N, C-alpha and C positions, 0 to 999 in steps of 0.2 A: 504494500500500500504506500502510495506516495505521500509526501508531506502535505500537499493540498488536500488529498482525500482524508488523511487522518484528522486534519483540522476541521473539515466539514463534518466528519463523523462525531468528533468531540462536541462541536457546537450543537448538533442535533440532540446529543445526549443531554446537554445542558437544558435545552428546551423541554425535553421530556421530564426533567426533574421538576419543572414548574407547572407541568400540565397534568400529570397522572397522580392518583392517590395511592399511597402505601405501596410503593414499589418494593417487592419482596427482597430481603437481604441476600438471598441465594441466587438472585437473577444475575446472569453473566454480564448484564448491562454495567454493573459497578466496576468491572475490570477496566473499562475504558478510561476511568479517571486516573489510573496510574500507568496505563499502557500507552495511551495515545499522545499526550502532550510531549513536545520535544524540548521545551524550555519554560522558564518562568514567565516569559513574555506571552507564550501561548495561553497559559492558565489565566493570567491577569487580563488579557485582551479578549479571549473567547468567553470566559466566565465573567460576564459584565456585572457591574453593580446592580443594574436593574434586574438581572436574572436572579441574583442572590436575594434581593429584597422580595421579589414576587414569590420565590420558593419559601422564604422565611415567613411571609405574611399569610400565605394560602396553603402551603404544604410543608409545614414545619417537620412533619414526621419523616419526609424524605431527606431533609437536612440532617435529622438525627441519625438516620440510617447511613447517610454518606459519611458523617463524622465517625461513626462506629466502624464502618468497613475500612476506611483509610487508616484509622489509628490501629485497628487490628492487623492490617497488612503491614504497617510500619513496625509494630511490635514483633510480628513474626519474622520480618526481614532482619531486624536487629539481633534477634536470638538465633538466627540461622547460622550454623557453624561455617558455612561457605560464604557468607556475606562479606564483601560485595563480589558476587560471582555473576558474570553476564548471563549465564544460562540458568543456574539454580536460584540465585537471589540477586536479581539485577539492581544495580545502584540507581538506575533510572526510576525504578518503581518507588524507592524510598524518597527520592527527591520530589517526585510528583505528589506523593502523599503529603510531604512537608509543604509544598506549594499550595495544594488545595486547602489545607488547614489555615495557612497564612492568609489566603484570600477570603475565607469565610468568616473567621473569628471577629474582625472589627465590625462587621455588619450585624453580628449577633449582639455584640456589646452595646451598639448604639441605640437599640430599642429598649425603652424603659419597661415595657410590659413583659420582658423576658427575664427579669431579675430572678424571680422564684424558679422559673424553669431552668435557668443556667445553674443556679445553686444545686438543684436536685440532679440535673443531668451530668454536670462536670464534677461535682464534689460530693454527691451522694454515694452511699455504700453500694457495692455491686456484688452479684453472685457470679462465681466463675467455676466452670466444671473442669476438674482435672481427671483425665481419662487414662485408663490403663491400656486401652486399645485405641487405635486410630479412628477418628470420626471425621465427618465432613466439616471443613472450616466454616462453611456457610451456615450449618446448623448452630455452631457456636455463636456466630454473629447474630442469628435470629434470637437465640435465647437471651443474649445480652440486651438486644433492642426491645424485646417483649418479655420481660421476666415474669409477668403475671399470667401469661397465656399458657394453657396446657399444651404440651407437645408430645409427640409420639415417643415413648421410651426408646432410648438408643439400644442398639444390639450389644454394646459393650458395657462392662461394669464401669460405673462412674461415681465420683464423689463430688459433692458441692461444697465449695469453700468461699469465704469472703475474700474479695479482692479490693485493693486500694482504689480510691476514687479515680475516675478516668483521667482527670487533669493531672493528678499526682503521678500516675504512671507515664503519662505523656511527657511531663517535664523531666522525670528521671531518665526516660529513654533519650530525650534530646541531649541532656547533659552527657550521657554515655556516648552518644554519637559524636560529640565534640572531641572525644578522646578515643576514637575508634580506628584501629589499624586498618589501613587500606581505604578508609573513607575520609577521614580528616587528618590522620597522622600517617607517617611513613610506616611501612611494614617493619615489624621488629621480630626477627626469628626467635629471639630469646624470650619473648613475652609468653606468659602462660595462657593468656586469654586474649580475646579480640579487643576488649576495652583496656587500653593502656593509659593509665593516668600519668601523663608526662606534660611538663610545661612546654608551651608551644615555642617560646622564644627565650633566648638567653637574657639575663637581667636579674631581677629580684628572684632569689631562690634558685637560680640556675645559671651556671657559668659555661655550660657546654653548648655550642651552636647546634641548632636543631634544623634538620633538612625539611623541605616542603616542596610542593609543586603547585602550579596554578590550579590544577584540578582539585587538589585537596583544599586549597584556600577557597575555591568556589563553593565547595560543599560546606565549609565553615560558614560562609556568608549566608547560604540558604538556611542553615540551622539556627544561626544567630538571629536572622530575620524573623523566624517563627517564634523564638523565645521573646523577642521584642513585641511581636503581635499578641502573644499570650498575656504579657504583662501590661499591654497598652489599655487594659480595662480602665486604667487611671484616666485616660483621655476623656472618658465618657462619664466622669463624676465631677460635679462642681468643685471648685477650689476650696470652698469653705467646708465641704464635707469630706474630701479625700483624706486629709491627715488623720481624721478621727476614725473613719470607717476602714481605710486601707483597701487593699485588694487581696483576695485569697491566694492568688498565684505568687505574688511578690512576698507575702508573708511566709508561704511555704518554702520558697527558694532562700530568702534572706535568713531564716531561722534554722536552716538545715543543721542537724547535729553531726553530720559527717565532716569532720575536720579536714580530712584529706581532700575531699571533693571541693570544699570551700576554698582551701588554700591553693590548690592547683588551678581552679577556675579563676580565682582572683589574680594570681601571678600570670596566668596565660593572657588574660585580658589586659592587664597592666603592662606587661612587657611588649605585647604586640602593638599596643598604642604608642608607647614611648620609644620603641626601637625604630619606628618609622622616621626616615629622614627626607622631608620634602625638598630640602635644598641640595640633594645629591646631584651630581653632574647630569645634565639633560640637554638635549638639543632645543634651542629656542623655539617656541611656538609648537612644541610636540603635542601639547594637550589639545590643540585644534584638530589634530589628525587621529591621535590615539587616546584611549581612556586607560586609566591606571586602576586595574582591579584591586591592587593593594590598598589604595585609598578607600575603596568600598569596605574592605575587611577592617581597616583601622577605624573607620567611622562607626561601624556596628559594634566593634569591641569597646570603644570608648563610650558609646551610648548605653550599652548594656551594663558596663561597669558603673557608670554614674547612676543608672536606674537602681542598681542594687545598693550602692553606697548611700544614696540620698534617702532611701526609703525609711520613714519613721514607723517602726512596728507599732501598731495600735495596742493600747492597753487591753488586757483581757479582763476576765471577771476577777473579783477580789480573791476568790478561792483557788485561782490558777497561778502557777509559778510565772513570774514575769519572763517574757521572751526578749531576746536581744538580736540585733542585726549583726550576725557573725562576720559579714564582709567588712563592715565598719570596724568591728572589734579587732580583726586580724590586721587590717591596714594600720590601726593605731598601735599595734605591737611591733612594727618595724623599728629597728634600732641601729642597724649597721650603717656606718658612714658611707660605704660604697653604694649601698642601696639608696640613700638620700641623694648622693651625687648623681646616680642614674636617673632618679626622678627629676631632679632639677635640670639636668642636661636635656632630657627629653621634653620637658615642659617648655623651657626657653626656646628650644629649637622650633617647636611648632608655633609658639606665640610670636616669634620673630619673623616667621615666613611671610605673613601678609605685609609687614613693613618692607621687607626686602623686595617683594613682588611689586609694590607700588613705587619704589624708588629705583627700579631697574633702569639701565640705560636704554633698553629696548622695551617700550611700553607694551604691556600685554604678553611679553615673551614667557612669563611665568604665570601659571594659574594659581590664584590665591586659594589656599585651602579653606574649607568652610567650617572646620570644627575648632577654630581658635577660642570662641566663647566657651565651648564645652571643656577645653583644656584649662581655661581659667577657672571653671567650676571645679575641676579635679584638683587644682592647686588649692582652692579654698577648702575643699573637703579634707585634704591632707593636713592643712593648718589646724583645722578644728578637731580632728580626731586623733592626731599624733603630736603630743607636746614636744617630743624629741625632734621631730621634723621642724616644728615651729622654731625651736631653739637653734637648730642648725641653720635655718634660713636667716634668722635675725643676727646671729653671731658671725656670719660671713658676709663678704661684700656682695654676694649674689642677691641679697635683699634689695640692693639699689637697682639691679637690673629689673627685678619684678615691679618695683615702684614705678619705674619709667614705662614699662610695658602696660601696667594697669592704667596709668594716666593717659597713655596713648589711646587705648580702647575707649576710655571714658570721654575724652575730648573728641575723638574721631566720630563717635556716634551720638553725641549729646543732642543733636537736632533731629535725629532720625526717630520718628515715633515707633517704628517697628523694632528698634534696638534699645528702647528705654529700659527694658529689663536687664540688658547687658551692662548699661551704664550704672544702674543701681547696684548690681552685683559688684562692679568694680569698686564702688564706694564702700560697700560692706567688707570687701576683702581688705581694703586699706584700713578700715576701722579695726578689723581683727588683728592686723599686724601692729597697729599703733598701741594696742593694749600692753605690749611688751616694753618695759622701760628701756631696754638696750636698743630697741628700734629707734626711739627718739634720740638717744645718744649717737647712734650711727649716722643719723641725718646731718650731723655737724661736719661731716667730711666734705671737702671741696668737690664740687661737681665739675668734672672735666669731660670734654668730648661732646658738649652740648650742640656744637655746630653740625655734628653728624646725625642728629635726630631728624625725623620727618618734619616738614614745615608745620604740620598741625599741632605739634607739641614743642616746637622750638621757640624760645623766648629771645627776641633780638637783643644783642649786646649784653647777654646775661653773663654774670660772673658772680658766683655765690656758692652756697652749700646746697645739699640735697633738701634741707629744711626750707631754704628760700624757694627752691623750685617747687616743692610740694605746696607751700602756702600760696604762691602765685597761681599755680594750677588750680587749686581749690577755688580761689577767687574767680578765675576764668570760668570754671564750671558753673558757679553761682550766677555770675553776671552775664555769661554768654549763652545760657541755655534757654532764654526766652520763657522762663518760668516752668519749663517742662520737668525740671528736677526738684521742684518744691518739696516733694515727698521725702527727699533724702537730705535736705538742709540740716536737720538735727544730726545726722550721721557725719556729714562733712564738718560741722562744728565740733563734733565729738573727736574727730581725728586731730583737729587743732588743739583741743583741750588735752588730749592724751600726750601729745609731744611737747606741749608748751613748757612744762617744767624743765625740759632737757635742752631747749634750743639756746645756742650761743655760738657766734654772734649773729643776730638777725640783720640782714642787709637793709639798706634804705628802701629798696624797691619793695621787698616783702613787708616791711614796716608800714609803708604807705598803703599797701593793699589792705592790711588789717584795719587801719584807721578809716579807710574809705568804706570798708564793709560795715564798720561801726556806724558811720554816717548814714548809710542806707537803712540799717536796722533800727536806728534811733529816730528816724524821721517820723513825724506825727502821722502821716498817711499810713505808714506801716503799723505803728503801734495801735492806732485806733481802728484798724481794719478788721481785727479779729481778736477774740478774747484770749487767745493763747500765744499770739505772736511775740509777746514780751519774753517768753521762755527762750526764744532764739537769742535775743539780746542779752539775757541773763547768762546764757552759755558762753557767748562771745566775750563778755566782760570778765567772766571767770578765767578764761584763757589769757586775756591780756594781763590780768592781775598775776597769774601764775608766772608769766614771762618776767614781770618786774620783780616779784617777790623772791624768785629763786636764782635769777641771774641778772640782777640789776646792772652791775658794772660792765658786763660783757655785751649788753644790749642797748648801748647808748643811742643807736640809730632809731630804735623803737621808742625810747623815751622822748627823743627829740621830735619824732612824728606826733606823739601825743601832745606835747607842749605846743606845737604849731597849731593843733586843732583844739586847744583848750576850751574855747567857747562852746563847742559842741557838748562836751562833758558837763560844763557848768549849766548849760541850758537844759540838759536832761534832768539835772538835779531839781530844777525849778519847773519842771513840766506840769502843765494843767490841761484839763479838757478844753477850756476856752482858748488857751494859747495854741493848742494843737489844731483846733478847728479853724482858727484864724489863719494859721500858717497854710493849711490846706486850701482855704478859700483864696489866699493870696497867690498860691501857685496856679490855681485855675484861672485867675484873672490874668496872670502873666502869660499863660499859654494862649488865652483868648486874644490878648493884645498882639501876640506874635503870629496870630492867624491860624492857630491849631484848632482843630475841630473839637467839639465836645466829646465825641467818641474817643479821640486821642487823650483828652483829659481824664476821662473815666478810666481808660486803660492804664493810665499812669498813676492812678490813685491806689497803688499797692494791690494790684490783682496778681494772681499767680500766673497770669498769661505772659507777663513781661517783667524781667528783672535784668536790666542792662546796667553797665557801669555808670556812675553819676556823671552828668554833663559838666559838673563843676570840677572834675578831676584835674587838678593842676599837678601833674605827676612828672617825675623825672623819667628819663629813658627807661623803658621797661627792663628790669633786671640789672640796671646800673648799680655798681657798688658805691659810687659816690653819692652823698646825700643831696637831696633837693636843695637848691639855693634858699636861704632863709627868707629872701624877699618874697617867695611864693606864699609862705605862711609866717608872717612876721609875728614875733612875740610881743605882746603889749597891747597897744590901743588899736587892734585890728577891728575894722568895721566888717560886719557880716555882709557879704555881697549878696545880690539877689540869687545868684546861682549856687553859692556855697550852702551845702546841706540840703539842697532842694533838687534832688535828682529827678530827671525826667521819668525814671522808672525805678522802682524800689524792689526790695525782696518780696516774695509772695505773701499773700495774706494768710496763707495756711502754714502753720507750724505743725508738721505732721510727725506723729510718733507711730504707735501701733494703731490699727484701724479702730473706728469707734466701737465696733462690736467686740474689740479685744482689750478694752480699757480695764477690765477687772484686774485688781492687784494680784489675784491668785487664779491660776489656770490649771489646777491639778487634774481636773476631771476630763480635760480635752473634749468638752462638749462642743459640737459644731456651731460655728457662728452663723447668724442669719444673713450675713452679707455674702452675696454671690459674685461680687466683682473682684477679679484678680487684680485689677488696677488699684483697688482700695486696700488690698492685702499687702501693705508695705511693711516689712518687718523692721521697725525701728523702735527699740527700747533702750534707753540709756540708764545705766545704773552707776551711781557714784560709789566707789569702793576704795578704801584706803589701801596703801601698799601692803601694810601688815596683814590686813584681812584677806587681801587678794592672794598673798603667799600661802594662805591656808586652804585655798580652793582645792577640791579633790581633783583627781585625774580627769574626770569627765566634765569639768567645768565648761568646756567648750562644746559639749555635746548638745545636739538640738533637742532641748526639752522645754516644756512650758515654763515660762518665767514665774517666779513666786513674788518678785518685787519689781516695780517699775516706777521710775521717777519721771518724767518727761513723756507721758503717753498722751500726745496731743493730736487730735484729728479734727479737721473742720474743712468745710468747703471754702473756696475762694470768696472773699468778701471785700467790700470797700467801706468807707465811712458811712455811706448811705445804707448800710446794713442789708446787703444783698442776701445774707444768710440769716437774717432776722436778729442779728446782734446789734445792740445799741450801746455804745460806751457811756459810762456814767462816772461822775467824780468818785463815788464809792468804790467802783471797780478799779479805778486808777490807784486809789489809796491802798488797795489790797495787794498790789505788787510793786509799785514804784518805790516805797521805802525799803524794800528788800533787794533792790538791785545792788550788786557789789561794786559801788562807786568809791568806797572809802579810799582804797589804795591809790587810785588814779587822782582823786581830788587832793589827797595829801601830797602826792608827787608834784602836782601843779602848784599847790600853795607854797611849797618850799623851794622849788627850782625856778619858778617864773621870775622872782626878784633877782636871782643870781644871773639869769640870762639877760635881764634888762641891764644889769651892770656891765656885762660883757658887750652888749650892743652900744652902751654909752662910751665905753673905753675905745671902741672902734669908730667913734664919731658918727654913729648911726648907720654905718656900713655893716651889713650882715656878714658874719664870718663863721662858716659852718665848722671849721676846724676848732676854733676857740670855743664854740658852743658845745661841741661834743666833748672836748677836754674838760670843760666846766662840769658837765653832767657826770663824767667818769670819776672826777675827783671829789665831788660833793657827796657828803654822807647824808642820807635821808633818814629821818627819825620817824618813829610811829608806824613803820611797816614791818610786819612780822610774816615770815613764810607760812603760808597756809598748808594744810594737810594735802599731800598729793592724792588726787582722785583719779580713778581709772573708769572710763565710761565703756562698759562692756557691751558687746553685741549679744542680744539674747533672742531666743526663739519663742514663738507662740504658735498655736494651731493655724491662725491666719497667715503667719509668716511662712510656715511650712507649706501651706497651700499655694502661696505665691511662688515659692521656690520650686515646688514640683511642677507647677504650670509652666514655669520658665524652662525647665529641663525638657518636658514633653513637647513644648513649643519648638525647641531646638530639634528634637527627633522628627517632628512632623514636617518641618521645613526642609531638613536635611534629606529626607527621603526623596524629595523631588530632584535634588542635585545628584543623589546617589544613583537613582534609577533612570535618570535622563527622561523622566516623565512617562516611562513605559509601565513599570511595575506599580509604584505608588501605593503602598499598603493601605494608607488611610485617605487616599484621594476620594473626595465625594462623601465621606462619612460625616455624621453630625456630631462633632466633638463638643463637649461641654466645659472642658477644663480651661479653655482659652478661646479667644475670638479670632476667627480666620478672616483676614482681610486680603482681598484680591486687588492687584494693581495692574495697570496696562503694561504689556511687555516693552522692553527697550526696542528702539527702532533698528532697522537693518544696519549692519556694519560689515567691515571686511571679514571679520571672524564669524559673522552670522548673517549671510546675505539672504535676501528675500527676492523671489521672482519665479520665473518659469520652472526652474529646477525643483522648487519646493512642491509645485503642483503635480509632479510626476510620482509623488510618494505614495499614492493610494495603492494598497496591496490587497492580497487575498483576505487577510484578517479583517480589514476594515469593511470589505464587501460582505463578509460573512456576518459581521456584527449586527446587521439589520435584517438578516434572513428570516422570513416568515413572521415578521412583526409589522405592525401598523406604522404609518409614517411618523407619528408622534413618538412611538416607542423607539424607532430607529434613530431618531434624533437624540433621544436620551442616552441610548447605548453608545452612540458615536461620541458624545461628550464624555462619557465615562471611559471609553477605550483610550482616548488620547490623554486621559488623566489631567484634564485642565491644562493642556499644553499651551494654550493661547494666552494664559494669564499667569503672572507671578503671584505666589501665595506667601503670605506672611502670617505668623502667629503673633497676635498682639496680646502681651501679658501686662 
């Protein structure tokens, strides 16, 4: 039978599946599902989404039988002593069984009404006959499909025994197939059995190179894809429910008690991911002509690894022993320096590749890998669950490389709505690093090689330390993101607060940025826009105090910047509701006089939609080490200009912590939140903790568990002074927080140093002299300022935070499948996911690498023609759109 005839026969079989009732399990018809398809593309194209849905909705019994016969065939093949043998136990049959299951499962998961059915069918107890004589395999399948029906007694003696749930046996079979000699691993004559548990690649836990072939790697890809499809039940659960409910499949895999299987699977996935070198020697533009199947394998390995590592095992009943994620547990047990070096080298190699691809001398000559965000997620997981790895990173200069890479991805994607989750994750990774005191100390190292950075993260004329670079970059994220990052402002300020006690010396440029940030956050339009915005100002003031109290003499540039803007701090001390509203009205009048529209004025009244740098910024050259000329901010009788302190756009009106539904100070029960928006599920909880108390934290302090304390859990919608969210400021409300702002240190500093600087100015006959001013600050002893207790703002997890995190990961998996499959396979294309929102955008126009024209029109083939056979016109159109897997539009997962 030719290839065209086999495709036609398979398509006719698919139609029969949706048209007939109760096709008998012993019917030879079922053989076509593992005998006829020649590739995964055949299965995914000929077995269209519309066909699966019609069968599911009208003939579910046929899908049950199909699943039973293909799983039974797969189990039989795996246990066959000759597998994979072309005659006795063909490899093709096993692959087609895997492909059929991969195709069907997502469409069963998407339908709400099948929850109970799926629980009973996949996870219910089964009866299995063990025979002493050979019986028909079809009879066994029939008994499993219809356990309640009376059947003719077999001619041989039989025993009935309980069998594990179908899904458990399927998962165990697939994991065995990942280590099966001749199927996914090279033949090992010395092996006692076919299942040879051996690590795939050298690296962690293995120093011996392991051979492989393209065929073996292709079989790994098919098996890993089905495991991802099985665990993708998470895609069809809302983000607020997922961390609490979990999924049965992931719980079963992650809590496996077989230490050997867990360790070998963990090391195999980890080593395969990190051993890949995307920067190896290649012919320029080779990706235009050839595809790299190795990238597909690495993508699936990294995705499954993250799915297992990130999974928070739901809490069981009180009378049950607690379960733990053994993959996270054993990753946290790594301790060898060479293993940490392997992890770091592999992560930086992948994270650097997109930068190298964009800065190549031949534009487009290198294909940018798509899994850099997932690698960043793996780095964050390693930091959280392995304190030895965290210490290794912080105590070596490699931490500086990661800081630059994280800032690159944050700044590169800060304006892309589809990448907002990546930017938030970058901020949280920096916050996790910043909790280590040695991290803050390491930032005092001089930053060299800044000119070699990509333009998006390069600061012109920069000369300073890594601390200067970090603070200026944070300022750029806040003021250059157009309000898109308002949810992570508390985390950004927490980073500054964590490193502030250790910074010395802060450059003039970074000092100016901090003072400008204070100017924006102390503006009346910002403070009166929302009932919680003052918490951001409080956090920033604490950071500024910490710099002064712990390293006053080494941070003269910062003290000088404060003194030049002394009127802002003094005005904040005397702030009232009336003066604030008058200031806002004055700004509106000025904008109106300049011809700006009312819409523009409203937009600039501290909404979260726009937060640009203040227009009054009288700043030195960005990154310059030399201080700004004193004439720009003269000490003494400076008159407030109309522009000074009145930025055209301010910080967002929302000071966001944990989502509103997660404000409870205790979250031990992991009860699901009623919020269903992953956009609102932003995990920001800041806890102030002394160094002494922090040192007593247990090993699992960085584990993702529900927080029991939270200080800064602020959530609100954007608002302006006109109370768009129903909030109306009052004098009583202002009195509730204004006296508690930590202004004492700065006001004492201004009170004692301002007269000294006036004398310096007088000695220079009114001519400003920065050198003399800085020397005066350095040598003047300030009284009345005592170092405060060093506080560490920890990153903490809540159920909503975990929902956001898992939605981010599964969004990566969903989008990556399109790039991996080239739009042909697409496991989840066309499915109704609930964990995140799928947004389709118009494709890019034609280019030299992707021409459009007559050649494209010739691509109609037999599969597409068969796709609409024997269907009505409307059904043919639907099948056609499914078969091309939304190839005409780009898809993004919005988290």
